[in-house]
PyMOL Python script that loads the backbone (N, CA, C, O; Angstrom):
from pymol import cmd

cmd.read_pdbstr("""\
ATOM      1  N   UNK A   1     -10.078 -11.881  -0.081  1.00  0.00           N
ATOM      2  CA  UNK A   1      -8.778 -11.571  -0.385  1.00  0.00           C
ATOM      3  C   UNK A   1      -8.528 -10.359  -1.290  1.00  0.00           C
ATOM      4  O   UNK A   1      -9.308 -10.192  -2.227  1.00  0.00           O
ATOM      5  N   UNK A   2      -7.619  -9.582  -1.124  1.00  0.00           N
ATOM      6  CA  UNK A   2      -7.400  -8.442  -1.949  1.00  0.00           C
ATOM      7  C   UNK A   2      -6.891  -8.897  -3.308  1.00  0.00           C
ATOM      8  O   UNK A   2      -6.124  -9.857  -3.382  1.00  0.00           O
ATOM      9  N   UNK A   3      -7.292  -8.239  -4.373  1.00  0.00           N
ATOM     10  CA  UNK A   3      -6.630  -8.536  -5.672  1.00  0.00           C
ATOM     11  C   UNK A   3      -6.403  -7.305  -6.412  1.00  0.00           C
ATOM     12  O   UNK A   3      -7.010  -6.273  -6.125  1.00  0.00           O
ATOM     13  N   UNK A   4      -5.547  -7.374  -7.356  1.00  0.00           N
ATOM     14  CA  UNK A   4      -5.115  -6.136  -8.169  1.00  0.00           C
ATOM     15  C   UNK A   4      -5.750  -6.380  -9.462  1.00  0.00           C
ATOM     16  O   UNK A   4      -5.718  -7.470 -10.033  1.00  0.00           O
ATOM     17  N   UNK A   5      -6.391  -5.217  -9.954  1.00  0.00           N
ATOM     18  CA  UNK A   5      -6.861  -5.299 -11.294  1.00  0.00           C
ATOM     19  C   UNK A   5      -5.799  -4.885 -12.288  1.00  0.00           C
ATOM     20  O   UNK A   5      -5.529  -3.688 -12.388  1.00  0.00           O
ATOM     21  N   UNK A   6      -5.211  -5.734 -12.990  1.00  0.00           N
ATOM     22  CA  UNK A   6      -4.130  -5.498 -13.858  1.00  0.00           C
ATOM     23  C   UNK A   6      -4.219  -4.387 -14.726  1.00  0.00           C
ATOM     24  O   UNK A   6      -3.231  -3.653 -14.736  1.00  0.00           O
ATOM     25  N   UNK A   7      -5.258  -4.063 -15.526  1.00  0.00           N
ATOM     26  CA  UNK A   7      -5.225  -3.209 -16.617  1.00  0.00           C
ATOM     27  C   UNK A   7      -5.066  -1.637 -15.940  1.00  0.00           C
ATOM     28  O   UNK A   7      -4.566  -0.726 -16.600  1.00  0.00           O
ATOM     29  N   UNK A   8      -5.480  -1.472 -14.759  1.00  0.00           N
ATOM     30  CA  UNK A   8      -5.367  -0.130 -14.241  1.00  0.00           C
ATOM     31  C   UNK A   8      -4.401   0.007 -13.078  1.00  0.00           C
ATOM     32  O   UNK A   8      -4.079   1.101 -12.615  1.00  0.00           O
ATOM     33  N   UNK A   9      -3.924  -1.242 -12.599  1.00  0.00           N
ATOM     34  CA  UNK A   9      -3.043  -0.995 -11.385  1.00  0.00           C
ATOM     35  C   UNK A   9      -3.731  -0.706 -10.252  1.00  0.00           C
ATOM     36  O   UNK A   9      -3.031  -0.475  -9.266  1.00  0.00           O
ATOM     37  N   UNK A  10      -5.020  -0.651 -10.105  1.00  0.00           N
ATOM     38  CA  UNK A  10      -5.748  -0.422  -9.005  1.00  0.00           C
ATOM     39  C   UNK A  10      -5.943  -1.759  -8.139  1.00  0.00           C
ATOM     40  O   UNK A  10      -6.077  -2.854  -8.686  1.00  0.00           O
ATOM     41  N   UNK A  11      -5.948  -1.618  -6.983  1.00  0.00           N
ATOM     42  CA  UNK A  11      -6.137  -2.870  -6.180  1.00  0.00           C
ATOM     43  C   UNK A  11      -7.525  -2.774  -5.584  1.00  0.00           C
ATOM     44  O   UNK A  11      -7.947  -1.713  -5.123  1.00  0.00           O
ATOM     45  N   UNK A  12      -8.214  -3.867  -5.597  1.00  0.00           N
ATOM     46  CA  UNK A  12      -9.623  -4.012  -4.971  1.00  0.00           C
ATOM     47  C   UNK A  12      -9.516  -4.807  -3.727  1.00  0.00           C
ATOM     48  O   UNK A  12      -9.002  -5.923  -3.663  1.00  0.00           O
ATOM     49  N   UNK A  13     -10.089  -4.087  -2.650  1.00  0.00           N
ATOM     50  CA  UNK A  13     -10.021  -4.794  -1.338  1.00  0.00           C
ATOM     51  C   UNK A  13     -11.474  -4.788  -0.708  1.00  0.00           C
ATOM     52  O   UNK A  13     -12.114  -3.737  -0.706  1.00  0.00           O
ATOM     53  N   UNK A  14     -11.984  -5.914  -0.191  1.00  0.00           N
ATOM     54  CA  UNK A  14     -13.411  -5.723   0.406  1.00  0.00           C
ATOM     55  C   UNK A  14     -13.387  -5.001   1.746  1.00  0.00           C
ATOM     56  O   UNK A  14     -12.445  -5.094   2.533  1.00  0.00           O
ATOM     57  N   UNK A  15     -14.404  -4.328   1.941  1.00  0.00           N
ATOM     58  CA  UNK A  15     -14.514  -3.464   3.069  1.00  0.00           C
ATOM     59  C   UNK A  15     -14.150  -4.148   4.353  1.00  0.00           C
ATOM     60  O   UNK A  15     -13.537  -3.519   5.215  1.00  0.00           O
ATOM     61  N   UNK A  16     -14.470  -5.319   4.518  1.00  0.00           N
ATOM     62  CA  UNK A  16     -14.149  -6.150   5.795  1.00  0.00           C
ATOM     63  C   UNK A  16     -12.669  -6.197   5.950  1.00  0.00           C
ATOM     64  O   UNK A  16     -12.263  -6.127   7.110  1.00  0.00           O
ATOM     65  N   UNK A  17     -11.771  -6.304   4.983  1.00  0.00           N
ATOM     66  CA  UNK A  17     -10.433  -6.224   5.189  1.00  0.00           C
ATOM     67  C   UNK A  17      -9.905  -4.826   5.455  1.00  0.00           C
ATOM     68  O   UNK A  17      -8.975  -4.671   6.247  1.00  0.00           O
ATOM     69  N   UNK A  18     -10.443  -3.842   4.847  1.00  0.00           N
ATOM     70  CA  UNK A  18     -10.038  -2.458   4.984  1.00  0.00           C
ATOM     71  C   UNK A  18     -10.259  -2.146   6.578  1.00  0.00           C
ATOM     72  O   UNK A  18      -9.423  -1.521   7.231  1.00  0.00           O
ATOM     73  N   UNK A  19     -11.327  -2.590   7.060  1.00  0.00           N
ATOM     74  CA  UNK A  19     -11.748  -2.270   8.417  1.00  0.00           C
ATOM     75  C   UNK A  19     -10.789  -2.922   9.398  1.00  0.00           C
ATOM     76  O   UNK A  19     -10.492  -2.330  10.435  1.00  0.00           O
ATOM     77  N   UNK A  20     -10.312  -4.078   9.119  1.00  0.00           N
ATOM     78  CA  UNK A  20      -9.378  -4.825   9.911  1.00  0.00           C
ATOM     79  C   UNK A  20      -7.998  -4.249   9.963  1.00  0.00           C
ATOM     80  O   UNK A  20      -7.308  -4.462  10.960  1.00  0.00           O
ATOM     81  N   UNK A  21      -7.539  -3.531   8.959  1.00  0.00           N
ATOM     82  CA  UNK A  21      -6.223  -3.111   8.866  1.00  0.00           C
ATOM     83  C   UNK A  21      -6.078  -1.867   8.068  1.00  0.00           C
ATOM     84  O   UNK A  21      -5.266  -1.794   7.145  1.00  0.00           O
ATOM     85  N   UNK A  22      -6.879  -0.861   8.424  1.00  0.00           N
ATOM     86  CA  UNK A  22      -6.852   0.479   7.858  1.00  0.00           C
ATOM     87  C   UNK A  22      -5.502   1.256   7.629  1.00  0.00           C
ATOM     88  O   UNK A  22      -5.218   1.923   6.634  1.00  0.00           O
ATOM     89  N   UNK A  23      -4.776   1.055   8.675  1.00  0.00           N
ATOM     90  CA  UNK A  23      -3.505   1.777   8.632  1.00  0.00           C
ATOM     91  C   UNK A  23      -2.623   1.194   7.568  1.00  0.00           C
ATOM     92  O   UNK A  23      -1.961   2.009   6.926  1.00  0.00           O
ATOM     93  N   UNK A  24      -2.501  -0.068   7.272  1.00  0.00           N
ATOM     94  CA  UNK A  24      -1.824  -0.608   6.265  1.00  0.00           C
ATOM     95  C   UNK A  24      -2.277  -0.310   5.058  1.00  0.00           C
ATOM     96  O   UNK A  24      -1.413  -0.024   4.229  1.00  0.00           O
ATOM     97  N   UNK A  25      -3.559  -0.292   4.667  1.00  0.00           N
ATOM     98  CA  UNK A  25      -4.176   0.154   3.507  1.00  0.00           C
ATOM     99  C   UNK A  25      -3.872   1.580   3.131  1.00  0.00           C
ATOM    100  O   UNK A  25      -3.590   1.880   1.971  1.00  0.00           O
ATOM    101  N   UNK A  26      -3.931   2.508   4.163  1.00  0.00           N
ATOM    102  CA  UNK A  26      -3.526   3.884   3.904  1.00  0.00           C
ATOM    103  C   UNK A  26      -2.061   4.086   3.483  1.00  0.00           C
ATOM    104  O   UNK A  26      -1.675   4.993   2.745  1.00  0.00           O
ATOM    105  N   UNK A  27      -1.331   3.186   4.009  1.00  0.00           N
ATOM    106  CA  UNK A  27       0.187   3.406   3.526  1.00  0.00           C
ATOM    107  C   UNK A  27       0.179   2.803   2.258  1.00  0.00           C
ATOM    108  O   UNK A  27       0.936   3.406   1.497  1.00  0.00           O
ATOM    109  N   UNK A  28      -0.396   1.825   1.725  1.00  0.00           N
ATOM    110  CA  UNK A  28      -0.482   1.280   0.311  1.00  0.00           C
ATOM    111  C   UNK A  28      -1.131   2.244  -0.602  1.00  0.00           C
ATOM    112  O   UNK A  28      -0.851   2.273  -1.800  1.00  0.00           O
ATOM    113  N   UNK A  29      -1.975   3.016  -0.067  1.00  0.00           N
ATOM    114  CA  UNK A  29      -2.752   3.964  -0.981  1.00  0.00           C
ATOM    115  C   UNK A  29      -1.978   5.204  -1.305  1.00  0.00           C
ATOM    116  O   UNK A  29      -2.403   6.066  -2.074  1.00  0.00           O
ATOM    117  N   UNK A  30      -0.742   5.265  -0.644  1.00  0.00           N
ATOM    118  CA  UNK A  30       0.108   6.412  -0.914  1.00  0.00           C
ATOM    119  C   UNK A  30       0.738   6.207  -2.305  1.00  0.00           C
ATOM    120  O   UNK A  30       1.218   7.124  -2.971  1.00  0.00           O
ATOM    121  N   UNK A  31       0.689   4.944  -2.669  1.00  0.00           N
ATOM    122  CA  UNK A  31       1.360   4.763  -4.127  1.00  0.00           C
ATOM    123  C   UNK A  31       0.357   4.338  -5.300  1.00  0.00           C
ATOM    124  O   UNK A  31       0.669   4.370  -6.490  1.00  0.00           O
ATOM    125  N   UNK A  32      -0.807   3.962  -4.837  1.00  0.00           N
ATOM    126  CA  UNK A  32      -1.822   3.639  -5.804  1.00  0.00           C
ATOM    127  C   UNK A  32      -3.299   3.541  -5.018  1.00  0.00           C
ATOM    128  O   UNK A  32      -3.486   3.139  -3.870  1.00  0.00           O
ATOM    129  N   UNK A  33      -4.208   3.986  -5.898  1.00  0.00           N
ATOM    130  CA  UNK A  33      -5.601   3.933  -5.292  1.00  0.00           C
ATOM    131  C   UNK A  33      -6.021   2.556  -4.983  1.00  0.00           C
ATOM    132  O   UNK A  33      -5.576   1.588  -5.598  1.00  0.00           O
ATOM    133  N   UNK A  34      -6.920   2.469  -3.983  1.00  0.00           N
ATOM    134  CA  UNK A  34      -7.376   1.161  -3.643  1.00  0.00           C
ATOM    135  C   UNK A  34      -9.025   1.258  -3.696  1.00  0.00           C
ATOM    136  O   UNK A  34      -9.670   2.002  -2.957  1.00  0.00           O
ATOM    137  N   UNK A  35      -9.521   0.505  -4.552  1.00  0.00           N
ATOM    138  CA  UNK A  35     -11.117   0.480  -4.611  1.00  0.00           C
ATOM    139  C   UNK A  35     -11.657  -0.462  -3.476  1.00  0.00           C
ATOM    140  O   UNK A  35     -11.249  -1.619  -3.376  1.00  0.00           O
ATOM    141  N   UNK A  36     -12.501   0.023  -2.706  1.00  0.00           N
ATOM    142  CA  UNK A  36     -13.103  -0.701  -1.639  1.00  0.00           C
ATOM    143  C   UNK A  36     -14.448  -1.317  -2.178  1.00  0.00           C
ATOM    144  O   UNK A  36     -15.333  -0.604  -2.651  1.00  0.00           O
ATOM    145  N   UNK A  37     -14.540  -2.591  -2.084  1.00  0.00           N
ATOM    146  CA  UNK A  37     -15.641  -3.200  -2.490  1.00  0.00           C
ATOM    147  C   UNK A  37     -16.600  -3.667  -1.461  1.00  0.00           C
ATOM    148  O   UNK A  37     -16.127  -4.089  -0.406  1.00  0.00           O
ATOM    149  N   UNK A  38     -17.874  -3.647  -1.626  1.00  0.00           N
ATOM    150  CA  UNK A  38     -18.911  -4.092  -0.687  1.00  0.00           C
ATOM    151  C   UNK A  38     -19.717  -5.113  -1.453  1.00  0.00           C
ATOM    152  O   UNK A  38     -20.334  -4.775  -2.463  1.00  0.00           O
ATOM    153  N   UNK A  39     -19.731  -6.427  -0.975  1.00  0.00           N
ATOM    154  CA  UNK A  39     -20.324  -7.581  -1.656  1.00  0.00           C
ATOM    155  C   UNK A  39     -19.932  -7.658  -3.058  1.00  0.00           C
ATOM    156  O   UNK A  39     -20.730  -7.944  -3.951  1.00  0.00           O
ATOM    157  N   UNK A  40     -18.574  -7.376  -3.267  1.00  0.00           N
ATOM    158  CA  UNK A  40     -17.839  -7.689  -4.465  1.00  0.00           C
ATOM    159  C   UNK A  40     -18.213  -6.516  -5.486  1.00  0.00           C
ATOM    160  O   UNK A  40     -17.756  -6.631  -6.623  1.00  0.00           O
ATOM    161  N   UNK A  41     -19.014  -5.378  -5.185  1.00  0.00           N
ATOM    162  CA  UNK A  41     -19.162  -4.375  -5.978  1.00  0.00           C
ATOM    163  C   UNK A  41     -18.398  -3.044  -5.535  1.00  0.00           C
ATOM    164  O   UNK A  41     -18.376  -2.745  -4.341  1.00  0.00           O
ATOM    165  N   UNK A  42     -17.818  -2.304  -6.420  1.00  0.00           N
ATOM    166  CA  UNK A  42     -17.129  -0.972  -5.948  1.00  0.00           C
ATOM    167  C   UNK A  42     -17.965  -0.176  -5.175  1.00  0.00           C
ATOM    168  O   UNK A  42     -19.123   0.063  -5.518  1.00  0.00           O
ATOM    169  N   UNK A  43     -17.423   0.286  -4.076  1.00  0.00           N
ATOM    170  CA  UNK A  43     -18.234   1.091  -3.070  1.00  0.00           C
ATOM    171  C   UNK A  43     -17.621   2.522  -2.726  1.00  0.00           C
ATOM    172  O   UNK A  43     -18.269   3.491  -2.329  1.00  0.00           O
ATOM    173  N   UNK A  44     -16.266   2.468  -2.952  1.00  0.00           N
ATOM    174  CA  UNK A  44     -15.472   3.721  -2.654  1.00  0.00           C
ATOM    175  C   UNK A  44     -13.986   3.517  -3.093  1.00  0.00           C
ATOM    176  O   UNK A  44     -13.569   2.461  -3.569  1.00  0.00           O
ATOM    177  N   UNK A  45     -13.235   4.630  -2.886  1.00  0.00           N
ATOM    178  CA  UNK A  45     -11.834   4.528  -3.297  1.00  0.00           C
ATOM    179  C   UNK A  45     -11.090   5.099  -2.139  1.00  0.00           C
ATOM    180  O   UNK A  45     -11.514   6.053  -1.487  1.00  0.00           O
ATOM    181  N   UNK A  46      -9.907   4.452  -1.892  1.00  0.00           N
ATOM    182  CA  UNK A  46      -9.072   4.984  -0.738  1.00  0.00           C
ATOM    183  C   UNK A  46      -7.834   5.585  -1.428  1.00  0.00           C
ATOM    184  O   UNK A  46      -7.113   4.923  -2.174  1.00  0.00           O
ATOM    185  N   UNK A  47      -7.644   6.815  -1.146  1.00  0.00           N
ATOM    186  CA  UNK A  47      -6.625   7.640  -1.767  1.00  0.00           C
ATOM    187  C   UNK A  47      -5.602   8.034  -0.683  1.00  0.00           C
ATOM    188  O   UNK A  47      -6.110   8.622   0.271  1.00  0.00           O
ATOM    189  N   UNK A  48      -4.323   7.844  -0.625  1.00  0.00           N
ATOM    190  CA  UNK A  48      -3.414   8.190   0.497  1.00  0.00           C
ATOM    191  C   UNK A  48      -2.469   9.336  -0.273  1.00  0.00           C
ATOM    192  O   UNK A  48      -2.293   9.478  -1.483  1.00  0.00           O
ATOM    193  N   UNK A  49      -1.985  10.013   0.713  1.00  0.00           N
ATOM    194  CA  UNK A  49      -0.965  11.148   0.366  1.00  0.00           C
ATOM    195  C   UNK A  49       0.332  10.936   0.963  1.00  0.00           C
ATOM    196  O   UNK A  49       0.456  10.746   2.172  1.00  0.00           O
ATOM    197  N   UNK A  50       1.369  10.964   0.103  1.00  0.00           N
ATOM    198  CA  UNK A  50       2.717  10.855   0.693  1.00  0.00           C
ATOM    199  C   UNK A  50       3.184  12.038   1.539  1.00  0.00           C
ATOM    200  O   UNK A  50       3.984  11.912   2.467  1.00  0.00           O
ATOM    201  N   UNK A  51       2.619  13.231   1.149  1.00  0.00           N
ATOM    202  CA  UNK A  51       3.062  14.391   1.788  1.00  0.00           C
ATOM    203  C   UNK A  51       1.906  15.409   1.873  1.00  0.00           C
ATOM    204  O   UNK A  51       0.834  15.145   1.328  1.00  0.00           O
ATOM    205  N   UNK A  52       2.078  16.465   2.483  1.00  0.00           N
ATOM    206  CA  UNK A  52       1.049  17.596   2.672  1.00  0.00           C
ATOM    207  C   UNK A  52       0.997  18.211   1.223  1.00  0.00           C
ATOM    208  O   UNK A  52      -0.098  18.572   0.791  1.00  0.00           O
ATOM    209  N   UNK A  53       2.060  18.340   0.500  1.00  0.00           N
ATOM    210  CA  UNK A  53       2.033  18.867  -0.780  1.00  0.00           C
ATOM    211  C   UNK A  53       1.154  17.935  -1.798  1.00  0.00           C
ATOM    212  O   UNK A  53       0.527  18.425  -2.737  1.00  0.00           O
ATOM    213  N   UNK A  54       1.177  16.709  -1.542  1.00  0.00           N
ATOM    214  CA  UNK A  54       0.317  15.753  -2.416  1.00  0.00           C
ATOM    215  C   UNK A  54      -1.165  16.056  -2.101  1.00  0.00           C
ATOM    216  O   UNK A  54      -1.995  16.106  -3.009  1.00  0.00           O
ATOM    217  N   UNK A  55      -1.517  16.275  -0.702  1.00  0.00           N
ATOM    218  CA  UNK A  55      -2.782  16.700  -0.293  1.00  0.00           C
ATOM    219  C   UNK A  55      -3.201  17.931  -0.852  1.00  0.00           C
ATOM    220  O   UNK A  55      -4.334  18.046  -1.320  1.00  0.00           O
ATOM    221  N   UNK A  56      -2.321  18.935  -0.843  1.00  0.00           N
ATOM    222  CA  UNK A  56      -2.709  20.263  -1.419  1.00  0.00           C
ATOM    223  C   UNK A  56      -2.879  20.138  -2.899  1.00  0.00           C
ATOM    224  O   UNK A  56      -3.793  20.828  -3.349  1.00  0.00           O
ATOM    225  N   UNK A  57      -2.231  19.439  -3.733  1.00  0.00           N
ATOM    226  CA  UNK A  57      -2.324  19.216  -5.169  1.00  0.00           C
ATOM    227  C   UNK A  57      -3.652  18.707  -5.352  1.00  0.00           C
ATOM    228  O   UNK A  57      -4.454  19.258  -6.105  1.00  0.00           O
ATOM    229  N   UNK A  58      -3.958  17.495  -4.575  1.00  0.00           N
ATOM    230  CA  UNK A  58      -5.316  16.756  -4.707  1.00  0.00           C
ATOM    231  C   UNK A  58      -6.401  17.756  -4.598  1.00  0.00           C
ATOM    232  O   UNK A  58      -7.277  17.829  -5.460  1.00  0.00           O
ATOM    233  N   UNK A  59      -6.363  18.556  -3.524  1.00  0.00           N
ATOM    234  CA  UNK A  59      -7.338  19.553  -3.278  1.00  0.00           C
ATOM    235  C   UNK A  59      -7.622  20.597  -4.406  1.00  0.00           C
ATOM    236  O   UNK A  59      -8.755  20.981  -4.695  1.00  0.00           O
ATOM    237  N   UNK A  60      -6.414  21.037  -5.041  1.00  0.00           N
ATOM    238  CA  UNK A  60      -6.559  21.897  -6.078  1.00  0.00           C
ATOM    239  C   UNK A  60      -7.122  21.268  -7.401  1.00  0.00           C
ATOM    240  O   UNK A  60      -7.878  21.879  -8.157  1.00  0.00           O
ATOM    241  N   UNK A  61      -6.706  20.064  -7.593  1.00  0.00           N
ATOM    242  CA  UNK A  61      -7.215  19.399  -8.813  1.00  0.00           C
ATOM    243  C   UNK A  61      -8.731  19.049  -8.685  1.00  0.00           C
ATOM    244  O   UNK A  61      -9.316  18.669  -9.700  1.00  0.00           O
ATOM    245  N   UNK A  62      -9.371  19.148  -7.561  1.00  0.00           N
ATOM    246  CA  UNK A  62     -10.655  18.852  -7.481  1.00  0.00           C
ATOM    247  C   UNK A  62     -11.441  19.983  -6.909  1.00  0.00           C
ATOM    248  O   UNK A  62     -12.568  19.757  -6.467  1.00  0.00           O
ATOM    249  N   UNK A  63     -10.932  21.182  -6.884  1.00  0.00           N
ATOM    250  CA  UNK A  63     -11.650  22.408  -6.370  1.00  0.00           C
ATOM    251  C   UNK A  63     -12.303  23.094  -7.683  1.00  0.00           C
ATOM    252  O   UNK A  63     -11.591  23.601  -8.549  1.00  0.00           O
ATOM    253  N   UNK A  64     -13.713  23.071  -7.760  1.00  0.00           N
ATOM    254  CA  UNK A  64     -14.295  23.565  -8.822  1.00  0.00           C
ATOM    255  C   UNK A  64     -13.996  25.196  -9.113  1.00  0.00           C
ATOM    256  O   UNK A  64     -13.960  25.689 -10.240  1.00  0.00           O
ATOM    257  N   UNK A  65     -13.816  25.833  -8.010  1.00  0.00           N
ATOM    258  CA  UNK A  65     -13.405  27.255  -8.274  1.00  0.00           C
ATOM    259  C   UNK A  65     -11.969  27.394  -8.953  1.00  0.00           C
ATOM    260  O   UNK A  65     -11.743  28.219  -9.838  1.00  0.00           O
ATOM    261  N   UNK A  66     -11.110  26.589  -8.498  1.00  0.00           N
ATOM    262  CA  UNK A  66      -9.720  26.637  -9.175  1.00  0.00           C
ATOM    263  C   UNK A  66      -9.862  26.244 -10.578  1.00  0.00           C
ATOM    264  O   UNK A  66      -9.362  26.950 -11.454  1.00  0.00           O
ATOM    265  N   UNK A  67     -10.542  25.107 -10.879  1.00  0.00           N
ATOM    266  CA  UNK A  67     -10.656  24.538 -12.274  1.00  0.00           C
ATOM    267  C   UNK A  67     -11.409  25.613 -13.136  1.00  0.00           C
ATOM    268  O   UNK A  67     -11.107  25.721 -14.324  1.00  0.00           O
ATOM    269  N   UNK A  68     -12.338  26.381 -12.605  1.00  0.00           N
ATOM    270  CA  UNK A  68     -12.984  27.465 -13.344  1.00  0.00           C
ATOM    271  C   UNK A  68     -12.068  28.484 -13.715  1.00  0.00           C
ATOM    272  O   UNK A  68     -12.050  28.911 -14.870  1.00  0.00           O
ATOM    273  N   UNK A  69     -11.246  28.941 -12.764  1.00  0.00           N
ATOM    274  CA  UNK A  69     -10.227  29.905 -13.042  1.00  0.00           C
ATOM    275  C   UNK A  69      -9.273  29.515 -14.040  1.00  0.00           C
ATOM    276  O   UNK A  69      -8.949  30.319 -14.913  1.00  0.00           O
ATOM    277  N   UNK A  70      -8.742  28.234 -13.988  1.00  0.00           N
ATOM    278  CA  UNK A  70      -7.853  27.721 -15.023  1.00  0.00           C
ATOM    279  C   UNK A  70      -8.503  27.673 -16.434  1.00  0.00           C
ATOM    280  O   UNK A  70      -7.836  27.949 -17.431  1.00  0.00           O
ATOM    281  N   UNK A  71      -9.751  27.336 -16.503  1.00  0.00           N
ATOM    282  CA  UNK A  71     -10.462  27.355 -17.758  1.00  0.00           C
ATOM    283  C   UNK A  71     -10.671  28.625 -18.265  1.00  0.00           C
ATOM    284  O   UNK A  71     -10.564  28.786 -19.481  1.00  0.00           O
ATOM    285  N   UNK A  72     -10.996  29.703 -17.431  1.00  0.00           N
ATOM    286  CA  UNK A  72     -10.996  31.169 -17.965  1.00  0.00           C
ATOM    287  C   UNK A  72      -9.743  31.652 -18.387  1.00  0.00           C
ATOM    288  O   UNK A  72      -9.636  32.348 -19.397  1.00  0.00           O
ATOM    289  N   UNK A  73      -8.713  31.302 -17.626  1.00  0.00           N
ATOM    290  CA  UNK A  73      -7.327  31.693 -18.206  1.00  0.00           C
ATOM    291  C   UNK A  73      -7.043  31.120 -19.620  1.00  0.00           C
ATOM    292  O   UNK A  73      -6.589  31.831 -20.516  1.00  0.00           O
ATOM    293  N   UNK A  74      -7.297  29.945 -19.764  1.00  0.00           N
ATOM    294  CA  UNK A  74      -7.145  29.241 -21.008  1.00  0.00           C
ATOM    295  C   UNK A  74      -7.947  29.832 -22.149  1.00  0.00           C
ATOM    296  O   UNK A  74      -7.460  30.042 -23.260  1.00  0.00           O
ATOM    297  N   UNK A  75      -9.122  30.073 -21.837  1.00  0.00           N
ATOM    298  CA  UNK A  75     -10.083  30.841 -22.852  1.00  0.00           C
ATOM    299  C   UNK A  75      -9.563  32.136 -23.142  1.00  0.00           C
ATOM    300  O   UNK A  75      -9.758  32.603 -24.264  1.00  0.00           O
ATOM    301  N   UNK A  76      -8.874  32.833 -22.211  1.00  0.00           N
ATOM    302  CA  UNK A  76      -8.431  34.195 -22.587  1.00  0.00           C
ATOM    303  C   UNK A  76      -7.178  34.138 -23.441  1.00  0.00           C
ATOM    304  O   UNK A  76      -6.930  35.005 -24.279  1.00  0.00           O
ATOM    305  N   UNK A  77      -6.377  33.070 -23.200  1.00  0.00           N
ATOM    306  CA  UNK A  77      -5.267  32.851 -24.082  1.00  0.00           C
ATOM    307  C   UNK A  77      -5.677  32.438 -25.476  1.00  0.00           C
ATOM    308  O   UNK A  77      -5.073  32.847 -26.468  1.00  0.00           O
ATOM    309  N   UNK A  78      -6.721  31.614 -25.538  1.00  0.00           N
ATOM    310  CA  UNK A  78      -7.258  31.153 -26.948  1.00  0.00           C
ATOM    311  C   UNK A  78      -7.698  32.366 -27.645  1.00  0.00           C
ATOM    312  O   UNK A  78      -7.508  32.423 -28.860  1.00  0.00           O
ATOM    313  N   UNK A  79      -8.307  33.423 -26.986  1.00  0.00           N
ATOM    314  CA  UNK A  79      -8.899  34.535 -27.501  1.00  0.00           C
ATOM    315  C   UNK A  79      -7.880  35.543 -27.827  1.00  0.00           C
ATOM    316  O   UNK A  79      -8.221  36.541 -28.463  1.00  0.00           O
ATOM    317  N   UNK A  80      -6.531  35.363 -27.412  1.00  0.00           N
ATOM    318  CA  UNK A  80      -5.464  36.239 -27.883  1.00  0.00           C
ATOM    319  C   UNK A  80      -5.262  37.214 -26.787  1.00  0.00           C
ATOM    320  O   UNK A  80      -4.494  38.151 -27.007  1.00  0.00           O
ATOM    321  N   UNK A  81      -5.889  37.114 -25.556  1.00  0.00           N
ATOM    322  CA  UNK A  81      -5.718  38.058 -24.506  1.00  0.00           C
ATOM    323  C   UNK A  81      -4.722  37.303 -23.548  1.00  0.00           C
ATOM    324  O   UNK A  81      -4.729  36.074 -23.478  1.00  0.00           O
ATOM    325  N   UNK A  82      -3.779  38.168 -22.739  1.00  0.00           N
ATOM    326  CA  UNK A  82      -2.945  37.602 -21.802  1.00  0.00           C
ATOM    327  C   UNK A  82      -1.573  37.289 -22.380  1.00  0.00           C
ATOM    328  O   UNK A  82      -1.367  37.548 -23.565  1.00  0.00           O
ATOM    329  N   UNK A  83      -0.609  36.744 -21.615  1.00  0.00           N
ATOM    330  CA  UNK A  83       0.657  36.491 -22.015  1.00  0.00           C
ATOM    331  C   UNK A  83       1.005  35.037 -21.561  1.00  0.00           C
ATOM    332  O   UNK A  83       0.850  34.699 -20.387  1.00  0.00           O
ATOM    333  N   UNK A  84       1.460  34.221 -22.479  1.00  0.00           N
ATOM    334  CA  UNK A  84       1.788  32.789 -22.285  1.00  0.00           C
ATOM    335  C   UNK A  84       2.994  32.854 -21.291  1.00  0.00           C
ATOM    336  O   UNK A  84       3.799  33.785 -21.285  1.00  0.00           O
ATOM    337  N   UNK A  85       3.035  31.943 -20.581  1.00  0.00           N
ATOM    338  CA  UNK A  85       4.263  31.716 -19.505  1.00  0.00           C
ATOM    339  C   UNK A  85       5.530  31.738 -20.312  1.00  0.00           C
ATOM    340  O   UNK A  85       6.505  32.393 -19.944  1.00  0.00           O
ATOM    341  N   UNK A  86       5.513  30.974 -21.487  1.00  0.00           N
ATOM    342  CA  UNK A  86       6.735  31.039 -22.196  1.00  0.00           C
ATOM    343  C   UNK A  86       7.257  32.240 -22.785  1.00  0.00           C
ATOM    344  O   UNK A  86       8.444  32.325 -23.099  1.00  0.00           O
ATOM    345  N   UNK A  87       6.331  33.287 -22.972  1.00  0.00           N
ATOM    346  CA  UNK A  87       6.762  34.526 -23.511  1.00  0.00           C
ATOM    347  C   UNK A  87       7.093  35.436 -22.496  1.00  0.00           C
ATOM    348  O   UNK A  87       7.406  36.566 -22.872  1.00  0.00           O
ATOM    349  N   UNK A  88       7.095  35.169 -21.148  1.00  0.00           N
ATOM    350  CA  UNK A  88       7.438  36.074 -20.173  1.00  0.00           C
ATOM    351  C   UNK A  88       8.951  36.013 -20.019  1.00  0.00           C
ATOM    352  O   UNK A  88       9.557  34.957 -19.840  1.00  0.00           O
ATOM    353  N   UNK A  89       9.499  37.159 -20.095  1.00  0.00           N
ATOM    354  CA  UNK A  89      11.008  37.346 -19.956  1.00  0.00           C
ATOM    355  C   UNK A  89      11.450  37.233 -18.427  1.00  0.00           C
ATOM    356  O   UNK A  89      10.827  37.802 -17.531  1.00  0.00           O
ATOM    357  N   UNK A  90      12.559  36.461 -18.215  1.00  0.00           N
ATOM    358  CA  UNK A  90      13.056  36.497 -16.978  1.00  0.00           C
ATOM    359  C   UNK A  90      14.318  37.483 -16.774  1.00  0.00           C
ATOM    360  O   UNK A  90      15.191  37.626 -17.630  1.00  0.00           O
ATOM    361  N   UNK A  91      14.302  38.049 -15.703  1.00  0.00           N
ATOM    362  CA  UNK A  91      15.463  39.031 -15.505  1.00  0.00           C
ATOM    363  C   UNK A  91      16.781  38.298 -15.140  1.00  0.00           C
ATOM    364  O   UNK A  91      17.813  38.942 -14.946  1.00  0.00           O
TER     365      UNK A  91
END
""", "prot")
cmd.dss("prot")
cmd.show_as("cartoon", "prot")
cmd.util.cbc("prot")
cmd.orient("prot")
């Protein structure tokens, strides 16, 4: 039987249940992650996306090249190079 881990709001579901009703769990995963367990131990995570924009955001947040560019930009700002977004004048 599926159970919710209260401290993180993550639901744990055995693999056997996921296999029987994947569509339902994908819909649930749109609002919170579902940890898939095998023999009572975490084996994976099911993450759903409500929209294509959510999928795009997820991909960016996990793209090492994008994350490196963000870090380089932050380093430049810390070193006094570049312009902060707050300092850009709008027309």
